[in-house]
N, C-alpha and C positions, 0 to 999 in steps of 0.2 A: 591537419596541422601543416604549416608551411615548411617547405624544405629550404633552408637557408644555410650557406656556408660563408664564413667571414674570413677575409684574408687582408690584413693590414688595412682595414678601413674600407675594403671593397667587398660588396655583397655579391655572391653568385647565387642566383635564383633562377630556377628552370632554364638553365643554360645561358642566361644573360649576365653580363658582368657590369655592375653598377658601382662606380667608385665615388665616394663622398669624401672630399678633402676636409680635414679637420682644421677649423679656424685656429688661428694662432692663439686666440684668447680663450679656447675651449678649456674648461676646468678639468682637472684631473680628478678621478675617483679615488677616494681614500680606501685602499684595501690593506689593512694592516697584517692579515695572515699571508705570510709569503707563499705558502703552498697553494692557497687559493689563487693568489696573483699569477704564480707560475702557470697554473692550469688554464686560466683565461688568456694569458699571453700565448700559449701554445695554439689556441684556437685562432688568435689574431695574427699568428706568425711572427711574433715579436720575441725578443729575448726575455728570460723568465721574470726579471724585476723591472721590466721597462714600465713607464708611466702609462696608464690607461685612461683615456678622455671619457667624459660623458657621452660624446658622440659615438665613440666605439662601444661603450656599454650599451647604448640604446639600439645599436645595429645588431646585437646578438639575440637570435630567437631561441636557440637550443644550446645548453651547456651541460656537458657530461664531465664531472669532477669526481667521479667515484674513486674510493681508495687512495685518497691523496694526502692523508694525515691532517686534514683541514680541521681546525678548532673553532675559528670565528668565521661567520659569514657576513660581517660587517662590510659593507660597500655594495653588496648585491641589491640593495634597495634602488641603486641607480640603474639597474638593468630592467627598465619598466616595460620593455617590449618582449621580454622572454616568455615563452610559452612552455617549454619543456626543461626541467631542472632536475639533474640526477646527482644527489650528493650522498649515495649510500656508502656505508662502510668508512666513515671518518670518525671524529670525536667531537661532533657539534652537540651542544646543549641548549644554546639560545638561538631560536629561529625567529626572533622578532624583526630582524631586517628584511624578512621575506614578506611581511604583512602588506607592503605596497605594490607587490607584483601581481596586479589584478588581471593580467593577460595569461596567467599560468592556467594550463589545463592538465598538465601532467607534473607531479611532483613526487620524487622518490627520496625518502629520507631514512630508509631502513638501515639497521646496524649503526646507530649513533648513541647518544646519551641524553636523549630528549625526554623531559618529564612534562613539560608545559606546552601544550599545542594551542593555547588560546590566540597566538599570533595568526594562526592559519584560519581562524574563523572569518576573516574578510575575503578570502580567496574563493569568491562565489562561482568562478568559472571552472574550478577544478572538476575534472571527470575521473582522474585516476590519482589516488594518494597512497603511498607505500610507507608505513611506519613500523615495520617489522623489527623486533628485537630492540626495543628501547626501554624506557623506564615509566611508561604512561599508565596512570591509573584513572584519570578523569578525561572522558571522551566527550563531555558536554559541549566543548567549543566547536566540535565537528557537526553538530545538529543543524547548522545552517547551511551546509554544503550540499544543497538539494540537487546539484548537477552530478554528483558522484555516481559513477557506474561501477568502478572497481575501488575496494578498500581493503588494504592489508594492515591488520593490527595484531598479528601473531606475536607470541613471546613478549608480552608486556606483563602488567599487573592489574588488569581490568576485571572488575566484578560486576559493575552496573552498566549494561548495555541499553538501558532505556533511552538515552540521548539518540541512539542510532535509529529509533522506531519511525522517524519521519523521512528517512532517506529512501524514498520509494522508487528511485531510478537504479538503485543498486541492482547489478546482475551477478557479480561476484564479490564475495566477502570471506576473509580469512581471520577468524577470531580464536585459532588454536593456541594451546599453551598459555592460558590465562587462568583466572579464578572465577569463572562464570559458573552460577548454579541455576539462575532463573533465566530461561530464553523466551518467557512469554512475550517481551517487548519486540521480538523479531517476528512475531506471527503474522504481521501485515505486509511483509516485504515480499510481495507476490512476483515481482520481476526477477527474483534470484534464480539463477540457473545452477549455481553451485555455492554452497556455504560449508566452511571447514570450522567445526566446533571441537575438534579432537583436543585431548588432554586438558580438560577442564573439570568441573565438579558437578556436572549435570546428572541428575538421576531421573528427570522427568522431561521427555521430549514430546509430549502429547500436544503442547501448544504449536508445534510446527506441523501437525498432521495436514493442514490445508495447503501447505506449500507444495509446488509441483516439481521443484528442482532437485538436484542431488544434495544430500545432507550426509556429511561425514562427521561422526561424533564418537570415534573410538577412543579407548584409552582413558576413559573418565576415572577420576579418583574420588571416592565417596567416603568420608569419614563419619561413622555413626557414633553417638554417645555411648559410653560403657554401659553395659547391661549385666545384671546379676546372673551368675552361673545358674542354669536351669529355667530361667525365664524364657518366654518365646518372643522372637524378633521377627516381624513381618517384612518382607522385602519391600524397599522404597522405590524400586526401579520400575517406571512406567514408560511403556513404549508409545508408538505414534497412534495406537487405537484408543487412547483415553485411559481413565482410571481403571477400567476393567481389564486392560492389557498389561497386567503385571508380569514382568519378565523373570523367568526362573534362573536360579543359580545353576551353573554348569560345572564348576570346580571350587575347591576350597583347600585351605590350610589351616591348622589349628585343631580345636576340638569340636567344631560345629557338627551337629547332627541335623541334616537338612531334611525336611519333609519330602515325601515321595514326589510331589508336584513342584518342588523347588522354590515355593513361594514363602516359606518360613523356616526358621531353625531355632535350636537351643544349643547352648554350650555346656559341655560335660566337665570341663576343667577351666581354671583360671589362666588367662594369658592373652596374647595378641592372636587375632584371627583375621583371615581374608577369604573373600568369596567373589567369584567373577561371574559376569554375565555376558552374553554375545548374541547379537541379532544382525542379520545381514540380508538384504535383498538387492534387487537391481538398482534401487534408487537410493538406498541409505544404509549406513552402517552405524550401529550403536552398541558399544561395548565398554566394559570397565571393571574396576575392583572396589568392593567395598572392604574397608578396614574397621574392625571393632574390637575393643578389649572386653573380655568377660571377667568379672570381678566377684569376689565373695561379699558378703554383707559387711564384714570387717576387713580392714586392710592389715596384711601381714607384715609387721615391722619388727624384725628380729634383733635390732639393736636397741637395747634399753635406754641408751642415752639418747638416741634420736627420738624414740617414743616419748621420753620425758620431755624433750624440748617441744615437740608438737603438742603434747597435752598442756604444756605451759600456756601456749597460745590459745588453747581451746578452754582454758580454765577448768581443767579436769585433773584428777589424781595423775601422778607421774606415769603409772603403769595401766591406766584405764584403757579399754579397747576403743579404737578409732574406727568409725564407719566410713564407708566409701563416700557417703554424702558429705561427711565432715572434711574429708580429704579434698574433695572437689570444691569446697567453699573456701579454701585458703589460696590467696593470691601472692602473699609475700610471706617468706619464712627465713628467719635468722637463727641459725644454729651454729654459729661459729664458736670454736673453743670449747666444745662439749665432750670431747673424747669419743667421737663417733667413728666406727670402723667400717661399718656396712650401711649402704643406702637401700637395701632391699625394702620395698614397700613404697618408696617415693614415686615409682612409676604410676601409682594411682592418683597423684596430686597433679592432674593434668591441666589445671588452670593456673598454675603457678606462673608469675611473670618475673618475679625477683626472688633469687635463692642465694643465701650466703652459707657456705659450708667451710669457710677458711679455718685454718689451725685445728685440724682433726687428724685422724690416722687413716683417712680413706685411701684406698688403691684402686678400687674397681668403680668406675663411674657409669657402667652400662645401664643401671636402672634409670638414668636421666635421659637416655637416648631419645625417648618419645614425648618429652615435655616440650611440645612444639610452641607453647605460648611463652616460653622463657625469653625474655629480652635482656636480663642481666643475671649472670652466674659467677659467683666468687668461689674459687676453690684453692686459694693460695695456702701455701705451707701445709700440704698433706703429703701422701706418699705415692703419688700418681706418676706412672711412667707411660701410659697409654690413654690418650685422649680421643682416639679414632671413634669411639662410640658417640661422641658429641658432634660429629661432622655435619649432621643435618640441622642442628640448631642454628638459628639465624642471628641470635643476640650476641653481644660482646661477652667473652669468656676470660676471666682473670684467673690464671692458674700458675702464677709464678711461685718460686721458692719452694719446689717440691724437694722431698728428702727420700731418696730411694736407696735402700740397703740391698746389696747383692751378697750371695753366699761367698765364702772365701774360694779362692781359686789358686791353683798351683803356679808358682813363678815359672814363666815362659809359656803357659798355655793361652790360647786366644779367647777373649771374652767379646762377644758381640753386643752392641748397644741395644738395651731394651726399651729405648725411648721412641715411641711412635706418636707421630703428629696426627693432625685432624683428617688427613687424607687416607688413612688405612695403613695396612702392614708394610706397603712399599714406601711410606713416608717415614722412614727411620731418620731421626734428628741427630746431627753430628756433635761430637763433643767440641767445645770451644776453648776450654782451659783445663788445667789439672794441676794436682799436687802429688808428690810421691814419685814412684818409679815407673809410671805408666809410659809406654811407647805406643803412640796413637797412630793408626793408619792414616794415610794422606787424605782419604774421605772422611775421616772422623767417626767411622762407623764401627770400628772394633779396636782392641788394644791387647797388648801383653804387658807383663811386669817384669822389670829387669832385676828386681830385688825383692826381698821379703819385708813386709811392713804394711802400714796403713796408707790408703790411696783415696784421693777424691777426684772426680771429673765432672764438669759442669756443662749444661747446654742452655741455650737461650734462643727463643723463637717469638717473633711478633709480626702481626700483619696489619694491614692498613685499617681494619675495622675495629681496632682497639683490643682484640684478643691477644693474650700473652700466655706462653707456656715455657717456664724455664725451671731449673733445679740442679740438684747435686747428687751424684752417685757416690756412695761410699762403699769400699771393698777392701778386704785384707788379702794380700798375696802371701801365700805360705810355701814353706820349702817342699821340694819333691819328697815323696815317702821314702824311707830307707829300705833298700832291698832286703828281703828276708835271708837269714843266715841258714845255709843248707844244713840238714841234720847229719851227725856224725854216722859213719858206716857202721853197721852191725859187727859185733865181735864173734868169730866162729867159735862153736863149742870144740873143745880139745879133742873129745872122743868122736865127733862127727862133724867134719868140716862143712857139710851141706846143711846143717841145722843151726840157725842162729841161737846163741846163748840167750836165756832169759835172766841170767844172773849178772848183776853188776859187781865185777870184782871188788869194788871199793866197799860193798856192804858186808856186814858180819855174815860168816857162814853159819848155817843152822841145819837142823835135820827135819825130814818129813817122813810120815808113814804112808806107804803106797800100796795098794792091792788092785788086781785087774786081771785080765785075760790075755794069754799068749795069742799068737797067730792061729794055733791049732784049736783054740777054744778052751784049753785047759786053764785052771786057775794058777796065776803066777804067785810065786812066793811073795810074802809080805815082809816088810822089814823097815828099818829106819835107814835112810840114805842121806848123804851129804848133798846139799843144794847144788854143788858144782857138777854133780852127775845128772842133773835134771834139765831137760829142754822140751820144747813143744814144736811140732812141725805138722801142718795141715791137719790139726785135730787129733795127732797121734802123739802119745807121751814116749819119749825114749828114755830109758833108764839103764845107765851102765851098759849100753850096747844092745840091750834087749828091748824089743818094741812091744808096747801094750796098746790095745785099742782103746779109744775114749769111751766106748760103751761100757757102763758099769764101772767106770774108773772112780776110785775113792781116793782122795788125797786129804790127809789129816796132818797138820803142822805138829811137829813133835814140841812138847812143851818142856 
């Protein structure tokens, strides 16, 4: 690549200074993005918004405008002699102005917002192309770039890599963090010295067994279809040695009982399970996690209203059993306004794309957390205060108008907000309005009540993808409890001030007959005595100054 530096229309190349005067009639290049223009003018040694002529544009061979906040690259089509262009970490989505830059050999567009790479298909001289962290799913326009030796496509949305099979000059390629499961199209890329396939969905790397370079394929995520509890699941993980090279499980969570060779397993309980494998050598790494749900023959739906709604769609009796196969056959379910309180069992409906559960009495949404196919979820007007279990769902979630009742709280005590957003326990949503006597903290996350009575507090959250979470908290503030009245002190007995009297002076006096033993063990006299003479102390009866043991004591009320 040529080493050129441009100063105000002068090119410094290999130590020689060549200045080309711009003709008075030279046209100015239209560069509407001020950040891009300022970057170019820094290279030219001009003020940020100075005009840039065609001649100046054609004099630039290398342009580095990384991290400049650039949105539009309009105008770069005039830079026809550019060979190296570095535009990473901007906000670029349209790369069509670059399609005329046929001298480009190096192009870095990583960390932008690009989804369509078709304008790059004409750049046949490219040897290095960086497109890390964009929004690309279709790489077919890159199939004609036969001079590429380095290609970076990590952190995109690519599942089909077959268009890359003809790029035989590639020596390095990064396809990590995509959605790739089939790597067979890459089997003929024999010039590769290093290929990164980490964090995809690959369970079989045997097609790559003939490649001699380093292969990094760690952190794969494999989702297997649900399987009935007790049935045997064979490992789908195949190593570089072909179909006979099935890799064993090395660790697990859940109820899996793994065979001694690690190549198959069964589940002893219903639920979510994970199993991991790990293979490492001097030339490659292949590891990952298998996720699978174990199910029963029938779905356990505990809410009769929910069961009745589902059976209505299946044309069955309201409380008929629902099989796992039936659950997986449903894509759209509308159970709004059915009095549903529990969603237990819906975790088996893994193929749902649209779910309407508005106007019910739902508070716990955790059974929906693994419904990865959901694109539309309606939860309006329920009793939900925590939506964090839904954080991994990618569709729009409508959860406005929640009604959350909190237990009464004593006036003056602090109440923390129970409202948790999509980001987890640290994402507590603040109160935005109130009625009653609530005094809300400045951050909106807690409050106290200044008076006794009914109170309401509201929250309202919305993001750019159409998801909404809002509602009202209702809570009574009550008076502090009245302190207990201390008991009256005991009244001493007149004949023994150390012994409390058991007689209420306000009660009528009466007589009792008492017999017992004295201290020396002899039988005491019996007779009828006035109650005012009687008291107890430590299990001993005191009668008119004489002490009788409790043992063998007989007391009979005089009639």
